[in-house]
C-alpha positions in Angstrom: 0.3 78.6 -21.8 -3.4 78.6 -22.2 -5.2 80.5 -19.4 -8.0 78.3 -17.9 -10.5 80.3 -15.9 -12.4 78.7 -13.1 -15.6 79.1 -15.1 -14.1 77.5 -18.2 -12.7 74.6 -16.1 -15.9 74.0 -14.2 -17.9 74.1 -17.4 -15.6 71.6 -19.1 -15.6 69.3 -16.0 -19.4 69.3 -15.7 -19.8 68.5 -19.4 -17.3 65.7 -19.3 -18.8 64.3 -16.1 -22.3 64.3 -17.6 -21.1 62.6 -20.8 -19.1 60.1 -18.7 -22.2 59.2 -16.6 -24.3 58.7 -19.7 -21.7 56.6 -21.5 -22.4 53.5 -19.4 -20.7 51.0 -21.6 -19.6 51.0 -25.3 -19.0 48.0 -27.5 -15.4 47.8 -28.7 -15.0 45.9 -32.0 -11.4 44.8 -31.3 -12.1 43.4 -27.9 -15.5 42.1 -29.1 -17.0 43.1 -25.7 -18.3 46.1 -23.8 -16.0 48.6 -22.2 -17.6 50.1 -19.0 -17.3 53.7 -17.9 -16.9 53.3 -14.1 -15.9 55.7 -11.4 -12.2 54.6 -11.5 -11.9 55.9 -15.1 -13.3 59.3 -14.4 -11.2 59.6 -11.2 -8.1 58.7 -13.3 -8.8 61.7 -15.5 -8.3 63.9 -12.4 -5.7 61.9 -10.4 -2.4 60.2 -11.4 -2.8 57.6 -8.7 -4.8 57.2 -5.5 -4.7 60.5 -3.6 -2.2 62.2 -6.1 -3.9 64.9 -8.1 -3.0 65.9 -11.7 -2.2 69.5 -12.5 -5.1 71.7 -13.4 -3.9 71.9 -17.0 -3.6 68.1 -17.3 -7.1 67.7 -15.9 -8.5 70.3 -18.3 -6.9 68.7 -21.3 -8.2 65.2 -20.5 -11.7 66.4 -19.6 -11.9 68.5 -22.8 -10.8 65.5 -24.9 -13.0 63.0 -23.1 -16.0 63.2 -25.5 -13.7 61.6 -28.1 -13.0 58.5 -26.0 -16.3 56.6 -26.5 -16.0 57.3 -30.3 -12.5 55.9 -30.4 -13.4 52.8 -28.4 -16.5 52.1 -30.6 -14.5 52.3 -33.8 -11.2 50.6 -32.8 -10.4 47.5 -34.8 -6.7 47.5 -34.1 -4.8 47.4 -30.8 -1.8 49.7 -30.7 -0.2 48.7 -27.4 -0.7 46.0 -24.8 0.7 45.6 -21.4 0.1 42.9 -18.7 1.6 42.9 -15.2 1.0 41.8 -11.7 0.2 44.7 -9.4 -1.2 45.4 -6.0 -4.7 46.7 -6.6 -6.7 48.6 -4.0 -10.1 46.9 -3.6 -12.9 47.2 -1.2 -13.5 43.8 0.4 -15.9 43.2 3.2 -16.5 46.9 3.7 -12.7 47.8 4.0 -10.0 48.7 1.5 -7.3 46.1 1.0 -4.3 45.7 -1.4 -4.5 42.5 -3.4 -2.0 41.1 -6.0 -3.9 40.8 -9.4 -3.0 40.5 -13.1 -3.8 43.9 -14.7 -4.1 44.2 -18.5 -3.9 47.5 -20.5 -5.3 47.8 -24.0 -4.2 51.0 -25.8 -6.0 52.4 -28.9 -4.7 55.3 -30.9 -6.7 57.5 -33.2 -6.4 60.9 -34.9 -9.6 62.8 -34.4 -10.1 66.5 -35.2 -6.3 66.8 -35.8 -5.5 65.4 -32.3 -3.7 62.1 -32.0 -5.1 60.5 -28.9 -4.4 57.3 -26.9 -7.2 55.7 -25.1 -6.4 53.1 -22.4 -8.8 50.3 -21.5 -7.9 48.5 -18.3 -8.9 45.0 -17.0 -8.2 43.8 -13.5 -8.2 40.0 -13.1 -11.8 38.8 -12.4 -13.4 42.1 -13.5 -14.8 43.7 -16.6 -12.8 45.9 -19.0 -13.2 49.6 -18.3 -12.2 53.0 -19.7 -9.1 54.0 -17.8 -7.4 57.0 -19.4 -6.9 59.1 -22.4 -4.2 61.6 -23.3 -2.9 63.3 -26.4 -0.2 61.2 -27.9 2.2 64.2 -28.0 2.5 67.7 -26.7 4.2 70.7 -28.2 7.2 72.2 -26.4 9.5 75.0 -27.2 13.1 74.1 -27.9 16.1 76.2 -26.8 16.3 77.9 -30.1 12.6 79.0 -29.9 11.2 76.5 -32.3 8.2 74.3 -31.5 8.6 70.6 -31.5 6.5 67.6 -30.6 7.3 65.4 -27.7 5.7 62.0 -27.5 4.1 60.8 -24.3 5.3 57.4 -23.1 5.8 55.7 -19.8 3.9 53.7 -17.2 0.3 53.1 -18.4 -0.9 53.0 -14.8 0.0 56.6 -14.2 -0.3 58.1 -17.7 
């Protein structure tokens, strides 16, 4: 396992945060509209869901790969996955947080950049703009029982990936 020093982690986080703030919005050819980079997307790089933190290794990987996300969004002409569902969404309404049932759509784009196969998730909550939500390597390498390395594909709930 890769050792991530505090200095290396902080440097990677600061760089990703600066790039994220400067991204603003990026035009996506497939969606034919802008994808916004709001606070929810950056928070999702660090947290699986509200108030549930990712492991330090997961955070580091996502933060390190983040600079590729705007590039992938700006060049994506093909949708790889799509999901739509009704979910309770936490929204601030009249100065307080409430849970509201909304239709949520996920658009997933896949690209191989610098020998890494990445998935970038764009999310749309009914009544709102599309925004960057997540990115993750499409696979990870694990050691099998006989000592050989093998690739395991990530899959699962797009809300928590």
